[in-house]
Each structure stands twice: as C-alpha cells, then as structure tokens.
N, C-alpha and C positions, 0 to 999 in steps of 0.2 A: 502493499499500500504506499501509497509515493504524500510526501509531505503538503500541501498545500496549505498555502498564504490568504492572511483571515485579510477580508474587506475592511483598507479602509474605515473607518468610525464619521463620515462626516455626511453631513444633509442628503449628496446627491449620490451614497449607495446604500440606501436603504432596502432599493430591490436587487444590491448586485447579494445582503446578506439575507434575503428574501431568499434569492433567490439559490443561493449559496445554503442555506434551509434546507432544504428541500430535495435538491443535489440528493447529500446523506440520508436521508430522512430518504428513498426510493433505493437507492442502496442499503441501509438497515433494513429498506419490505423483503430487494431480491434474498437480500441474508437468509434474512429468517425462515420466510418462504420455503426457500431451500433444505431448513433445517426441519421442521413440518416434513417433509413431503422426502426424511431419509426415515430409512425404516428401524423403526425401538418398543420400547416393550413397554416403556416409563411413560407413562396417560400423564401421569401428575407433571411430566418433563413438556411432553408435546402442549398440553390443558398452557403451560406458559410462555412457551412458545408461542401460540398462536394469540394471546392476549398479547402480548408485545407486537404484534403484527397490528394485526388492529388498532393501537396505538397508537403505533407508527405509520400505520393509513390514515389516521384522522389526525395525525400531527403535518403528515405531507397534502393532504387538504387544506391545511390547517397555511399552510408557510407560502400555499401558492393562494388562494382568496390575500394570503400578507403580502406579495408580489405585486400586487392586479390591484395593492390598496394602495404600494408605494409609490406608480408609475401613476397614476392620479395626480391632478394639477393641486399643490398645498392651499384648503380654504377653509372657510367653516366650517364645523361636522355638525351636519342639523340630524340631533337626535330625535324627530316626530313628523 
C-alpha cells in the first residue's frame, strides 16, 4: 500500500478532502467484501465483517454527498 499525501487544509480543498475520504471508504468496502466472501466457519467474525462493511458503505455515501456539497457555491444555508 502506498502512502498518500493529505490534502492541504484550506477552504479550496474541501472537495479534495471529501474525495479522499470517499476513496478510502471505497477501498475499505472492497476489502471487507473480499473478507466476507472468504470461506470461514466463524459466524460471529462474518457478522462483524458484514456490519463493518455496511458502516463503510454508509460512510461512502455520506462522503460522496459531502463532496457534492463542497462543490456548491458558498452561501447561507437555509434550514427550512
């Protein structure tokens, strides 16, 4: 696994940060999917892997939404 440089922490890099999180979560989902597909008799371990996979998938969806929001022009956000 290659080391990656973290994006700069400026206002202009919000999208880069969200994209980086999405990329990491996407990789995690793939790893957990492969682990779940391995043959094992340990049902408890499989349940933990599956729960972690679902959590990573939710995180991926949220980080993609965050990335879309980061692309939006900065303006007052209305709550209603």
